[in-house]
C-alpha positions in Angstrom: 19.7 -3.5 -7.5 17.7 -4.4 -10.3 14.1 -6.2 -10.1 15.3 -7.5 -13.7 14.1 -11.6 -13.4 13.0 -10.6 -9.8 9.2 -12.1 -8.5 7.1 -9.1 -7.4 4.2 -9.8 -5.1 1.5 -6.8 -4.8 -1.3 -6.9 -2.7 -3.5 -4.4 -3.6 -2.5 -4.3 -7.0 -5.3 -4.0 -9.4 -5.9 -0.7 -9.1 -4.6 2.6 -7.9 -0.7 3.2 -6.6 -1.0 -0.7 -6.1 -1.3 -1.2 -10.0 0.8 1.5 -10.5 3.8 -0.5 -8.7 2.9 -3.4 -10.5 3.2 -1.8 -14.2 6.3 -0.1 -13.3 7.7 -3.7 -11.9 6.9 -5.1 -15.1 8.3 -2.6 -17.0 11.7 -3.0 -14.8 11.7 -6.5 -16.6 10.0 -8.5 -13.3 7.6 -11.2 -12.9 4.5 -9.8 -11.1 1.9 -11.4 -9.6 -1.1 -9.1 -8.3 -3.4 -9.8 -6.0 -6.5 -8.1 -4.9 -10.2 -8.8 -3.6 -12.1 -9.0 -6.3 -11.2 -11.4 -9.0 -12.9 -9.9 -11.9 -10.4 -6.9 -11.1 -7.5 -8.6 -10.9 -7.9 -10.5 -14.4 -8.8 -7.1 -16.0 -5.5 -5.3 -14.3 -3.6 -8.9 -15.5 -4.6 -8.3 -18.7 -3.6 -4.4 -18.7 -0.1 -5.4 -17.4 0.3 -8.2 -20.2 3.5 -10.3 -20.5 5.0 -11.2 -17.2 2.1 -10.8 -14.9 -0.6 -13.2 -13.2 -3.1 -12.6 -10.3 -5.6 -14.1 -8.1 -8.1 -13.1 -5.8 -7.4 -12.7 -1.8 -9.5 -11.6 0.8 -6.9 -10.1 3.7 -9.4 -10.2 6.7 -9.4 -14.1 6.1 -5.8 -15.7 7.4 -7.0 -19.0 6.0 -7.7 -17.4 2.4 -4.3 -15.5 2.9 -2.8 -18.7 3.3 -3.9 -20.5 0.5 -3.1 -17.9 -1.7 0.4 -17.1 -0.4 0.9 -21.4 -0.7 -0.4 -20.8 -4.6 2.3 -18.1 -5.0 5.5 -20.0 -3.5 8.5 -18.5 -3.4 9.5 -14.8 -4.6 11.7 -12.1 -3.9 9.8 -8.5 -3.2 6.4 -8.2 -1.4 4.0 -4.8 -1.6 1.0 -4.1 0.7 -1.2 -1.6 -0.7 -4.6 -3.2 0.1 -7.3 -0.7 1.8 -10.9 0.1 2.1 -12.4 3.1 2.3 -15.8 2.4 4.2 -16.1 2.2 8.0 -16.0 5.0 10.7 -13.4 7.1 9.2 -14.7 10.5 11.1 -16.2 10.9 13.9 -16.0 12.8 17.4 -14.0 10.3 20.4 -17.8 10.6 22.4 -19.8 9.2 19.8 -17.7 7.0 18.2 -18.7 2.9 17.5 -15.8 1.6 19.0 -17.0 -1.8 16.9 -16.6 0.1 14.1 -13.6 2.0 15.0 -12.0 -1.7 15.5 -12.9 -2.6 11.6 -10.5 0.4 10.4 -7.6 -1.9 11.4 -8.9 -4.9 9.4 -7.6 -4.4 6.2 -4.6 -2.0 6.6 -3.1 -3.3 9.7 -4.4 -6.7 10.6 -4.7 -7.4 7.0 -1.2 -6.3 6.1 -0.1 -9.0 9.5 -1.9 -11.4 8.3 -0.3 -11.3 4.6 3.7 -10.6 6.0 2.6 -13.8 8.0 1.6 -15.9 5.4 4.6 -14.5 3.0 7.6 -14.1 4.8 8.9 -17.5 4.9 9.1 -17.4 0.7 10.6 -14.2 0.8 14.2 -14.6 -0.9 16.6 -13.4 2.2 17.6 -10.4 0.1 14.0 -9.6 -1.0 12.0 -7.0 0.8 8.6 -5.9 2.1 7.0 -2.6 1.6 4.1 -1.1 3.5 1.5 1.4 2.8 0.5 3.8 5.3 -0.8 7.7 5.2 -0.2 11.4 6.1 -2.9 11.2 8.4 -0.2 9.8 11.0 1.7 12.7 10.8 -0.9 15.4 10.6 -3.8 14.2 12.5 -7.6 15.9 11.8 -10.3 16.6 13.8 -12.5 13.5 14.5 -10.1 11.1 12.7 -7.9 10.2 15.8 -8.8 6.4 14.7 -7.3 6.5 11.4 -4.3 8.4 12.6 -3.4 5.6 15.2 -4.5 2.9 12.4 -1.6 4.5 9.9 0.8 5.1 12.5 0.2 1.4 13.7 1.6 0.3 10.3 4.3 2.5 10.4 5.2 1.0 13.6 5.0 -2.4 12.5 7.5 -2.0 9.5 10.0 -0.8 11.9 9.7 -4.0 14.1 9.5 -6.6 11.3 12.6 -4.7 10.0 14.1 -6.1 13.1 12.4 -9.2 13.3 12.5 -10.4 9.6 16.5 -9.0 9.0 17.8 -9.5 6.7 14.8 -9.2 4.6 14.1 -5.3 4.3 11.0 -3.9 5.4 9.9 -0.4 4.6 7.2 1.5 4.3 5.2 3.8 2.1 3.7 7.4 3.1 1.7 8.8 0.3 0.3 12.3 0.6 -2.6 13.3 -2.0 -2.3 10.5 -4.9 -5.0 11.0 -8.0 -6.3 7.4 -8.3 -9.7 5.9 -9.1 -11.0 6.2 -5.3 -11.9 9.9 -6.1 -13.9 9.1 -9.3 -17.2 9.2 -7.2 -16.6 13.2 -7.2 -17.0 15.0 -10.5 -14.5 16.2 -12.1 -15.1 19.9 -11.4 -15.6 19.5 -7.8 -12.7 16.9 -7.4 -10.3 19.4 -9.2 -11.5 21.9 -7.0 -11.2 19.6 -3.6 -7.8 18.8 -4.5 -6.5 22.0 -5.2 -7.5 23.5 -1.7 -6.2 20.2 0.1 -2.7 21.0 -1.8 -2.7 25.3 -1.7 -0.2 24.9 1.3 2.4 22.4 -0.1 5.9 23.4 -1.5 4.4 21.2 -4.7 0.9 22.7 -4.7 -0.6 19.5 -6.7 -1.7 16.2 -6.5 0.3 13.2 -7.4 0.2 10.7 -10.0 0.1 7.3 -8.9 3.2 6.5 -11.3 4.9 9.1 -9.3 4.4 7.3 -5.8 5.2 4.1 -7.5 9.0 5.4 -8.0 9.1 5.1 -3.9 8.3 1.2 -3.7 10.2 0.9 -6.6 13.5 2.5 -4.9 12.7 0.8 -1.3 12.7 -2.7 -3.2 15.9 -1.9 -5.3 17.9 -0.1 -2.5 19.5 -3.2 -0.9 20.6 -1.0 1.8 17.6 0.6 3.4 15.4 -1.0 6.3 12.7 0.4 8.6 12.4 3.3 6.9 9.5 5.6 6.2 9.6 7.0 2.7 6.9 10.3 2.4 5.6 11.1 -1.1 3.5 13.9 0.0 4.5 17.2 -2.0 6.2 18.6 1.3 3.1 18.5 3.2 5.1 17.0 6.1 7.3 20.0 6.4 4.6 22.9 6.3 
């Protein structure tokens, strides 16, 4: 199935993997709408994408704002949800965890995804798709990261449940490993390279992925008309060692 002339909506599409997905879809001839929380970043990303792209700002933690955004978007073919935040209590021993902060970890990546799917699903073409995003922390828990692991796992199971509820619209999930995106820019280049090399040295593919490589998983799931309820890991083999 080709994306040519299809309308693809990428929430969290102004940077990182989401922008790479949007760029890949434009290259395949799709009309792309990106959405993200900061209007200035959306405008800059739309300019970088060039013809065939548009964008709007949306706060995925505000259900009314999500409804407004999708009413403006109208009908479309494929939805990618890649919104995320990097704040909050992502690490901590269970005995000292702030439960309110822990609940907040679900705000964008889980409840934000729910709000977007709720607002969007009736506008998706019957042969279209939804692709969510979780993370390898769901499969490789670390000390102090029980809540992050649970949140990522919840997104994965949400995709499976929605694949049943929303059929024939296909619903899948991509599970990225270490991907080189702007989120790493706050670390000085030499320290960043050393840290990423240490993280990935035990993988069969002992390197980080470029965002464009990870984007190929989303493009595949949008185009493969017989894939639904699946979780596609793009992890350099992390999950098998």
